[in-house]
C-alpha positions as CSV (number, residue, x, y, z in Angstrom):
1,M,-14.6,11.7,-7.5
2,D,-12.9,12.8,-10.4
3,K,-9.8,11.9,-12.5
4,Q,-7.9,14.6,-10.8
5,Q,-8.7,14.6,-7.4
6,F,-7.7,10.4,-7.4
7,V,-4.4,11.5,-9.0
8,K,-3.9,13.4,-6.0
9,L,-4.8,11.2,-3.4
10,S,-3.1,8.0,-5.0
11,D,-0.3,9.9,-5.5
12,A,-0.1,10.7,-2.0
13,C,-0.8,7.3,-1.1
14,L,2.1,6.3,-2.9
15,A,4.8,8.5,-1.4
16,R,3.1,7.9,2.1
17,V,4.6,4.7,1.7
18,A,7.5,4.2,0.0
19,D,8.5,7.0,3.0
20,W,7.2,5.2,5.4
21,L,9.8,2.1,3.9
22,E,12.4,4.5,3.3
23,P,14.1,3.7,7.2
24,F,13.7,-0.2,6.7
25,D,17.1,-1.9,6.2
26,P,17.3,-3.1,2.4
27,D,18.8,-6.7,3.4
28,E,14.6,-7.0,4.8
29,L,12.8,-5.0,3.3
30,D,13.7,-3.0,-0.3
31,Y,11.2,-1.0,-2.3
32,A,10.8,0.0,-5.6
33,T,8.7,3.3,-6.9
34,S,7.5,3.5,-10.3
35,D,4.3,5.8,-12.2
36,G,1.2,4.9,-9.8
37,V,3.4,1.7,-7.9
38,V,5.3,0.8,-4.9
39,T,7.0,-2.8,-4.9
40,L,8.1,-3.9,-1.4
41,V,11.0,-6.4,-2.4
42,F,11.9,-9.1,0.3
43,P,14.6,-11.8,0.7
44,G,14.1,-14.5,-2.2
45,N,12.8,-11.8,-4.5
46,V,9.5,-11.8,-3.0
47,R,7.5,-9.1,-3.8
48,Y,4.3,-7.4,-2.7
49,V,2.6,-4.7,-4.6
50,L,0.8,-1.3,-4.2
51,N,-0.8,0.1,-7.2
52,R,-3.6,2.8,-8.4
53,Q,-6.0,1.6,-10.1
54,S,-7.5,4.2,-12.1
55,A,-10.4,2.1,-13.8
56,T,-11.7,1.7,-10.9
57,N,-10.7,4.7,-8.6
58,Q,-9.2,2.4,-6.2
59,M,-5.9,1.3,-4.4
60,W,-4.9,-2.4,-5.4
61,F,-2.7,-4.4,-2.7
62,A,-1.5,-7.8,-3.3
63,A,0.8,-9.5,-0.7
64,G,1.9,-12.8,-1.4
65,A,-1.9,-14.9,-2.4
66,R,-3.7,-12.3,-0.9
67,A,-4.7,-9.0,-2.6
68,W,-7.8,-6.3,-1.2
69,H,-9.2,-3.1,-3.3
70,Y,-9.6,-0.2,-1.4
71,N,-11.7,3.0,-1.5
72,W,-11.2,6.1,-0.7
73,D,-13.5,7.6,2.4
74,E,-13.9,10.7,2.3
75,A,-15.8,11.3,5.5
76,R,-13.0,9.7,6.9
77,Q,-10.1,11.1,5.0
78,A,-8.8,7.2,4.4
79,W,-8.7,4.8,2.4
80,F,-11.4,1.7,3.3
81,D,-11.3,-1.9,1.8
82,D,-14.0,-2.7,-0.4
83,R,-15.1,-5.6,0.6
84,D,-14.9,-5.5,5.3
85,G,-13.8,-2.6,5.6
86,H,-10.1,-2.1,7.7
87,A,-7.7,0.3,6.8
88,L,-4.9,0.3,4.4
89,Y,-2.0,1.6,5.9
90,E,-3.1,-1.1,9.2
91,R,-3.1,-3.8,6.4
92,I,0.3,-3.2,4.7
93,A,1.9,-2.9,8.4
94,Q,-0.2,-6.3,9.5
95,V,1.3,-7.7,6.5
96,V,4.6,-6.6,6.0
97,G,4.7,-7.2,10.3
98,D,4.0,-10.9,9.5
99,K,6.5,-11.3,6.7
100,L,9.0,-10.0,9.2
101,K,7.9,-11.8,12.1
102,R,7.7,-8.1,14.2
103,S,5.2,-5.7,15.1
104,V,6.2,-2.9,12.7
105,S,3.9,0.7,12.9
106,A,1.6,1.7,10.0
107,P,2.4,4.3,7.9
């Protein structure tokens, strides 16, 4: 994948997650964006981070003591973990739901 395509795909990913976070009550889950990064902020200043890793053409997601690396799968048109193959958006929904102690839909 060339650099331009990666930036386009990663920007779309970050925008999708930011749009998904918008309706949450900011007392429950707030977020901040910067170039290539979406930071999820929970009460107590607990932070999860989704960011673009241009050097590897991956999206990285860190939540607590865990972190995952996602590659773009052209055939499936989605980001998947480079170890066990789980989907990025479903993992985000899972860890956010676990943190909030309720089920949330994926972005």
